[in-house]
C-alpha positions as CSV (number, residue, x, y, z in Angstrom):
1,M,26.5,-23.9,29.7
2,P,27.2,-23.4,26.0
3,V,24.6,-21.3,24.1
4,A,23.8,-20.2,20.6
5,L,23.2,-16.6,19.6
6,F,20.6,-15.8,16.9
7,W,21.3,-12.4,15.4
8,H,18.2,-10.6,14.1
9,R,18.7,-8.1,11.3
10,R,16.2,-7.9,8.4
11,D,14.0,-10.6,9.9
12,L,12.2,-9.1,12.9
13,R,9.8,-12.0,13.4
14,R,9.8,-15.4,15.1
15,H,7.6,-17.2,12.5
16,D,8.9,-18.7,9.3
17,N,12.5,-17.6,10.0
18,A,15.2,-19.8,8.4
19,G,18.1,-18.8,10.6
20,L,16.1,-18.8,13.8
21,A,14.7,-22.2,13.0
22,A,18.3,-23.5,12.5
23,A,19.4,-22.1,15.8
24,L,16.5,-23.6,17.7
25,Q,17.2,-27.0,16.1
26,S,20.9,-26.9,16.9
27,G,20.5,-28.6,20.3
28,L,21.9,-25.5,22.1
29,P,19.8,-23.0,24.2
30,V,19.3,-19.9,22.0
31,L,19.6,-16.3,23.0
32,P,18.0,-14.0,20.3
33,L,20.0,-10.8,19.7
34,F,19.5,-7.5,18.0
35,I,22.2,-4.8,17.6
36,Y,21.3,-1.1,16.9
37,D,24.2,-0.7,14.6
38,T,25.8,2.8,15.2
39,D,27.5,2.5,11.7
40,I,23.9,2.8,10.4
41,L,22.2,5.0,13.0
42,D,24.9,7.6,12.9
43,H,23.7,8.5,9.3
44,L,20.0,8.8,10.3
45,P,18.4,12.2,10.8
46,R,18.3,12.7,14.5
47,P,16.3,12.9,16.6
48,H,13.4,11.8,14.4
49,D,13.4,8.8,12.2
50,A,10.1,6.8,11.8
51,R,12.0,3.7,10.6
52,L,14.0,3.4,13.9
53,T,10.8,3.8,15.9
54,F,9.3,1.0,13.9
55,I,12.4,-1.2,14.4
56,H,12.5,-0.4,18.1
57,D,8.8,-1.4,18.5
58,Q,9.4,-4.7,16.7
59,V,12.4,-5.5,18.8
60,E,10.5,-4.8,22.0
61,G,7.7,-7.0,20.8
62,L,10.1,-9.8,20.1
63,A,11.6,-9.3,23.6
64,R,8.2,-9.7,25.2
65,E,7.5,-12.8,23.2
66,T,10.8,-14.3,24.1
67,A,10.2,-13.6,27.8
68,A,6.8,-15.1,27.6
69,A,8.3,-18.2,26.1
70,G,10.9,-18.5,28.9
71,G,13.9,-17.0,27.2
72,T,16.1,-13.9,27.2
73,F,16.2,-11.4,24.3
74,L,19.4,-9.4,24.1
75,A,19.6,-5.9,22.5
76,Y,22.7,-3.7,22.3
77,Y,23.6,-0.3,20.8
78,G,27.0,-0.2,19.2
79,R,29.2,-1.6,16.4
80,P,28.4,-5.3,15.7
81,A,32.1,-6.5,15.9
82,E,32.5,-4.8,19.3
83,V,29.3,-6.1,20.6
84,F,30.2,-9.7,19.6
85,A,33.7,-9.3,21.1
86,Q,32.0,-8.4,24.4
87,L,29.4,-11.3,24.2
88,L,32.1,-13.9,23.3
89,A,34.0,-12.8,26.4
90,Q,31.0,-12.9,28.7
91,L,29.2,-16.1,27.5
92,D,30.2,-19.6,26.4
93,V,29.0,-19.1,22.8
94,A,29.2,-22.3,20.7
95,A,27.6,-20.9,17.6
96,V,26.2,-17.8,16.0
97,F,23.2,-18.0,13.6
98,T,21.9,-15.3,11.4
99,N,20.3,-14.7,8.0
100,E,22.2,-13.5,4.9
101,D,22.3,-9.9,3.9
102,Y,23.5,-9.0,0.4
103,E,24.2,-5.3,0.6
104,P,27.9,-4.3,0.3
105,C,28.2,-2.8,3.8
106,A,26.3,-5.7,5.3
107,T,28.6,-8.2,3.6
108,R,31.7,-6.5,5.0
109,R,30.1,-6.4,8.5
110,D,29.2,-10.1,8.4
111,E,32.7,-11.0,7.2
112,A,34.2,-9.1,10.2
113,V,31.9,-10.9,12.7
114,A,32.5,-14.3,11.1
115,Q,36.3,-13.8,11.3
116,L,36.0,-12.8,15.0
117,C,33.9,-15.9,15.7
118,Q,36.4,-18.1,13.8
119,A,39.3,-16.7,15.8
120,R,37.4,-17.7,19.0
121,G,36.5,-21.2,17.7
122,V,32.8,-20.2,17.4
123,A,30.8,-21.5,14.4
124,F,29.1,-18.8,12.3
125,H,26.1,-19.8,10.2
126,A,24.4,-17.5,7.7
127,L,21.2,-18.8,6.1
128,K,19.1,-17.7,3.1
129,D,15.9,-16.1,4.3
130,Q,14.9,-12.8,2.7
131,V,14.9,-14.1,-0.9
132,I,14.0,-17.4,-2.6
133,F,17.1,-17.6,-4.8
134,A,20.3,-15.8,-4.0
135,K,23.8,-15.2,-5.3
136,T,24.6,-17.8,-8.1
137,E,21.4,-19.9,-7.8
138,V,19.8,-18.5,-11.0
139,L,22.2,-17.9,-13.8
140,T,22.3,-18.0,-17.6
141,K,23.3,-21.3,-19.3
142,S,26.8,-19.9,-19.6
143,G,27.0,-19.3,-15.8
144,T,26.7,-15.5,-15.9
145,A,24.2,-13.1,-14.3
146,H,21.1,-12.4,-16.4
147,R,21.4,-8.9,-18.0
148,A,17.6,-8.7,-18.5
149,F,14.8,-9.4,-16.1
150,G,12.5,-11.4,-18.4
151,P,15.0,-14.3,-18.9
152,Y,15.8,-14.2,-15.1
153,R,12.1,-14.4,-14.2
154,D,11.6,-17.3,-16.5
155,A,14.6,-19.2,-15.1
156,W,13.5,-18.3,-11.5
157,L,10.0,-19.8,-12.2
158,A,11.5,-22.9,-13.8
159,A,13.7,-23.5,-10.8
160,L,10.9,-22.9,-8.2
161,R,9.8,-26.0,-6.2
162,P,7.1,-26.2,-3.5
163,E,9.7,-26.7,-0.8
164,H,11.2,-23.2,-1.7
165,L,8.0,-21.6,-0.3
166,R,7.5,-23.9,2.6
167,P,7.6,-22.1,6.0
168,Y,10.3,-22.8,8.6
169,P,9.2,-24.1,12.0
170,S,10.8,-21.4,14.0
171,A,7.5,-20.3,15.7
172,E,6.7,-23.9,16.8
173,L,10.2,-24.3,18.3
174,F,10.2,-20.9,20.0
175,R,9.9,-22.2,23.6
176,A,11.8,-23.9,26.3
177,P,14.1,-25.8,26.3
178,H,15.2,-24.4,23.0
179,L,15.5,-20.9,24.4
180,G,18.2,-19.8,26.8
181,Q,18.1,-17.5,29.8
182,W,20.7,-15.0,30.9
183,P,19.7,-13.2,34.2
184,A,22.7,-10.9,33.9
185,A,21.7,-9.5,30.5
186,P,22.0,-5.7,30.4
187,A,18.9,-3.6,29.9
188,R,17.8,-3.0,26.3
189,P,18.6,0.5,25.0
190,T,15.7,3.0,24.7
191,L,15.2,5.4,21.9
192,A,16.1,8.3,24.1
193,Q,19.4,6.6,25.2
194,M,20.3,6.3,21.5
195,G,19.5,10.0,20.9
196,F,16.2,9.6,19.2
197,K,12.5,10.5,19.8
198,R,9.4,8.6,18.9
199,C,8.4,9.4,15.3
200,E,5.4,7.3,14.2
201,Q,4.0,7.1,10.7
202,Y,1.3,4.8,9.4
203,V,2.4,1.2,8.6
204,P,-0.2,-1.5,7.7
205,A,-0.5,-4.6,10.0
206,S,2.2,-7.2,9.4
207,E,-0.2,-9.7,7.8
208,L,-0.9,-10.8,4.2
209,P,-2.8,-8.2,2.2
210,A,-6.5,-8.8,1.6
211,E,-7.2,-11.4,-1.1
212,Q,-9.4,-9.0,-3.1
213,L,-6.5,-6.5,-3.2
214,V,-4.1,-9.1,-4.4
215,R,-6.5,-10.4,-7.1
216,G,-6.8,-6.9,-8.6
217,Y,-3.2,-5.8,-8.1
218,H,-2.3,-5.8,-11.8
219,T,-5.1,-3.5,-12.6
220,T,-4.8,-1.0,-9.7
221,R,-1.0,-0.9,-8.9
222,D,-0.4,2.1,-11.1
223,Q,-3.7,3.9,-10.6
224,L,-3.5,7.0,-8.4
225,G,-6.3,8.8,-6.6
226,L,-8.3,5.6,-5.9
227,A,-10.6,5.6,-2.8
228,V,-8.7,2.6,-1.5
229,D,-5.1,1.6,-1.5
230,S,-4.0,0.4,-4.9
231,S,-0.9,-1.3,-3.7
232,T,-0.3,-3.9,-1.0
233,R,1.7,-1.4,1.1
234,R,3.6,-4.4,2.6
235,S,7.0,-3.2,1.4
236,V,7.9,-2.0,4.9
237,H,7.3,-5.4,6.3
238,L,9.3,-7.1,3.6
239,R,12.1,-4.6,4.2
240,F,12.4,-5.3,7.9
241,G,11.3,-8.9,7.8
242,T,8.2,-8.7,9.9
243,L,6.4,-10.5,7.0
244,S,8.0,-13.5,5.4
245,V,8.6,-13.3,1.7
246,R,7.7,-16.9,1.4
247,E,4.2,-16.5,2.7
248,L,3.6,-13.4,0.5
249,M,4.9,-15.3,-2.6
250,Q,2.7,-18.2,-1.8
251,Q,-0.3,-15.9,-1.8
252,A,0.8,-14.2,-5.0
253,Q,1.5,-17.5,-6.7
254,T,-2.1,-18.5,-6.1
255,L,-3.8,-15.2,-6.8
256,N,-1.8,-12.9,-9.1
257,P,1.2,-13.7,-11.2
258,K,1.9,-9.9,-11.6
259,L,2.5,-9.5,-7.9
260,L,4.7,-12.6,-8.0
261,A,6.7,-11.1,-10.8
262,E,7.2,-7.9,-8.7
263,L,8.5,-10.0,-5.8
264,I,10.9,-11.8,-8.1
265,W,12.4,-8.3,-8.9
266,R,13.5,-8.3,-5.3
267,D,15.5,-11.5,-5.7
268,Y,16.9,-10.1,-9.0
269,F,18.1,-6.8,-7.6
270,M,19.6,-8.5,-4.5
271,M,21.4,-11.0,-6.7
272,L,22.8,-8.2,-8.8
273,F,24.0,-6.2,-5.7
274,W,25.8,-9.2,-4.3
275,R,27.5,-9.7,-7.7
276,Y,28.1,-6.0,-8.5
277,P,28.7,-4.2,-5.1
278,Q,29.7,-1.0,-6.9
279,L,26.2,-0.3,-8.1
280,P,25.3,2.3,-5.4
281,E,28.1,4.6,-6.5
282,E,28.6,3.8,-10.1
283,S,26.3,3.6,-13.2
284,F,26.5,0.0,-14.4
285,E,26.6,1.1,-18.1
286,P,30.2,2.4,-18.6
287,R,29.1,4.6,-21.5
288,L,26.7,6.6,-19.3
289,R,29.1,7.3,-16.4
290,G,30.2,10.5,-18.1
291,V,26.8,12.2,-18.5
292,A,27.2,15.9,-18.0
293,F,24.6,16.4,-15.2
294,R,23.7,20.0,-14.3
295,N,23.2,19.2,-10.6
296,D,21.6,22.6,-9.8
297,E,21.1,22.6,-6.0
298,T,18.2,25.1,-6.1
299,E,16.3,23.0,-8.6
300,F,17.0,19.9,-6.6
301,R,15.5,21.5,-3.5
302,C,12.4,22.5,-5.5
303,W,12.1,18.8,-6.5
304,C,12.6,17.6,-2.9
305,E,9.9,20.0,-1.6
306,G,7.4,19.4,-4.4
307,R,7.6,22.8,-6.0
308,T,8.4,21.9,-9.7
309,G,5.1,23.2,-11.1
310,Y,4.2,19.7,-12.4
311,P,1.3,18.4,-10.3
312,L,2.1,14.7,-10.5
313,I,5.7,15.2,-9.5
314,D,4.8,17.7,-6.7
315,A,2.0,15.5,-5.3
316,G,4.3,12.5,-5.1
317,M,7.1,14.4,-3.4
318,R,4.6,15.9,-0.9
319,E,3.2,12.5,-0.1
320,L,6.7,11.1,0.4
321,N,7.8,13.9,2.7
322,Q,4.6,13.6,4.8
323,T,4.1,9.9,5.0
324,G,7.2,8.0,4.0
325,Y,5.3,6.3,1.2
326,L,5.3,6.9,-2.6
327,P,3.1,5.0,-5.0
328,N,4.9,3.1,-7.8
329,R,3.8,5.3,-10.7
330,A,4.6,8.5,-8.7
331,R,8.0,7.1,-7.9
332,I,8.8,6.5,-11.6
333,A,7.5,9.9,-12.6
334,A,9.4,11.8,-9.9
335,A,12.6,9.9,-10.6
336,S,12.4,10.4,-14.3
337,F,11.7,14.1,-13.9
338,L,14.8,14.6,-11.7
339,V,17.2,12.8,-14.0
340,K,15.8,13.7,-17.4
341,H,14.0,17.1,-17.0
342,L,16.4,18.6,-14.5
343,L,19.5,16.7,-15.5
344,I,20.4,15.9,-11.9
345,D,22.5,12.9,-11.0
346,W,20.3,9.9,-10.2
347,R,22.5,9.3,-7.0
348,W,21.1,12.6,-5.6
349,G,17.6,11.4,-5.9
350,E,18.5,7.9,-4.6
351,R,20.0,9.4,-1.5
352,Y,17.0,11.6,-0.9
353,F,14.7,8.6,-1.1
354,A,17.0,6.8,1.3
355,E,16.3,9.6,3.9
356,R,12.5,9.6,3.4
357,L,11.2,6.2,2.3
358,L,9.8,4.0,5.1
359,D,10.5,0.9,3.0
360,Y,13.9,2.1,1.8
361,D,15.9,-0.9,0.5
362,L,19.4,-0.1,-1.0
363,A,19.3,-2.8,-3.6
364,L,15.8,-2.1,-4.8
365,N,16.2,1.7,-4.6
366,V,19.4,1.9,-6.6
367,G,18.3,-0.8,-9.0
368,N,15.1,1.2,-9.8
369,W,16.8,4.6,-10.0
370,Q,19.3,3.2,-12.5
371,W,16.4,1.6,-14.4
372,V,14.7,5.0,-14.7
373,A,17.9,6.8,-15.6
374,G,18.8,4.2,-18.2
375,T,22.2,3.5,-16.7
376,G,21.7,0.1,-15.0
377,V,22.1,-3.6,-15.8
378,V,18.4,-3.6,-16.3
379,A,17.3,-0.3,-17.7
380,A,14.6,1.6,-19.5
381,P,16.1,3.0,-22.7
382,W,18.3,6.0,-21.8
383,F,16.5,8.0,-24.5
384,R,13.0,7.5,-23.0
385,V,11.7,10.6,-21.2
386,F,8.3,10.5,-19.5
387,S,6.0,13.4,-20.0
388,P,4.7,14.4,-16.5
389,D,1.5,15.7,-18.0
390,S,0.8,12.5,-20.0
391,Q,1.5,10.4,-16.9
392,L,-0.9,12.5,-15.0
393,K,-3.7,12.1,-17.6
394,Q,-3.1,8.4,-17.8
395,F,-2.8,7.4,-14.1
396,D,-4.8,10.2,-12.3
397,P,-7.4,11.1,-14.9
398,T,-9.8,12.7,-12.4
399,G,-7.0,14.6,-10.6
400,E,-8.1,13.3,-7.2
401,Y,-4.5,12.3,-6.3
402,V,-2.9,15.6,-7.0
403,R,-5.7,17.6,-5.4
404,R,-5.2,15.5,-2.2
405,W,-1.6,16.6,-1.8
406,L,-1.7,20.0,-3.5
407,P,-4.5,22.1,-2.0
408,E,-3.1,25.2,-3.6
409,L,-3.4,23.7,-7.1
410,G,-5.3,26.0,-9.5
411,T,-4.5,29.1,-7.4
412,A,-1.8,31.8,-7.7
413,A,0.1,30.1,-4.9
414,Y,1.0,27.1,-7.1
415,P,4.2,27.7,-9.2
416,P,4.4,27.5,-13.0
417,P,6.4,24.6,-14.5
418,M,10.1,25.2,-13.7
419,V,11.1,23.8,-17.1
420,E,9.3,23.3,-20.4
421,H,8.9,19.6,-21.3
422,K,10.1,19.7,-24.9
423,F,13.1,21.8,-24.1
424,A,14.0,19.5,-21.1
425,R,13.6,16.4,-23.2
426,E,15.9,17.6,-26.0
427,R,18.5,18.8,-23.5
428,A,18.5,15.4,-21.7
429,L,18.7,13.4,-25.0
430,A,21.7,15.6,-26.1
431,A,23.6,15.0,-22.8
432,F,22.9,11.3,-22.6
433,K,23.7,10.8,-26.3
434,A,27.0,12.7,-26.0
435,A,28.1,10.5,-23.1
436,Y,26.8,7.3,-24.7
437,H,28.7,7.8,-28.0
438,A,31.9,9.1,-26.4
439,L,33.1,5.6,-25.5
440,P,33.1,2.4,-27.6
441,A,30.5,-0.3,-26.7
């Protein structure tokens, strides 16, 4: 009999899932599906990648939940267009449902699958799920994208209605007869079959952060060295969709407007990426595309390994390398140091973060790197250069954070600063100023 496929991507949950709810309400039995995309996996560091272990665990959990509810969960390893060509030949597929993804590669991937479905007479439905407002839903009065976050945030809040944060009934519908069965479904791929080994790193439970943490978020988010987590640490769950952005926004709307504003940044960066797909490869500000970066590979390696001689930078990079996490303030300091103190292209740092961050999100990562570098549509001034020592005194005044990650601090084993702050600042300002004034506005 005809079936519908629901294609999981950045939405590895069955609760409050827009696309899954639409599929389950379609009147067709639904086969949930996940594809381990080789176009993505081939760029991961084999055989160890904690993000793939996390994804595999979530997929297997969904498969168990689907079987318990009387359905069949499909999982494949390959290129999506090829997997769909195989499924459309094997099954009587009437419709494919999924949730939108706004990254450039994802947009091209979805267009290819949609065209394949159209050629076979199969309906392809992509719904909005990972953001509240997408694409052209929040624009200036003249119909253009906001060039600053403040006006975008204000327009976003003005457009918000209670129904935008209302959960979808996918969990309630996740049962027979809405689910389909396929006894001939192939076995789901294992990590070993895909060429990977288990690589586990700490990830908080996929639930809302504690109310006390959310209430104090605006006072603790930038503080390092605290005895308890100063951030919600739910970014991994937002990245892979094990936590619904609607439920987290509902909590933030009630308890802390600062956290809500940080979540609105996600919508903003994803809107910008959909509108300006060149952002991962090109500085948005044309006058800063010609900065004469030094790109010293030895100095870049020192930065990656946390051997710059600046404790805040080194502690942050050590934490990133060991855990896959990096606190907000340490991210800003490390990124600024690479671009401004070492004059290394922001794209080098962005790609290193892409390899290491558990919560890596292309739109947010590129958006924030361009913000720090001063090259983006939303940017800190290109002439602002953070002092690593001043940042350390302000956000880790007791030194607890740096001592945690730099046991050799204060001994002969810890290196001296690799560059003097005043010299580096003047060098960066000269390089950026020369590029900025080389072209007309």
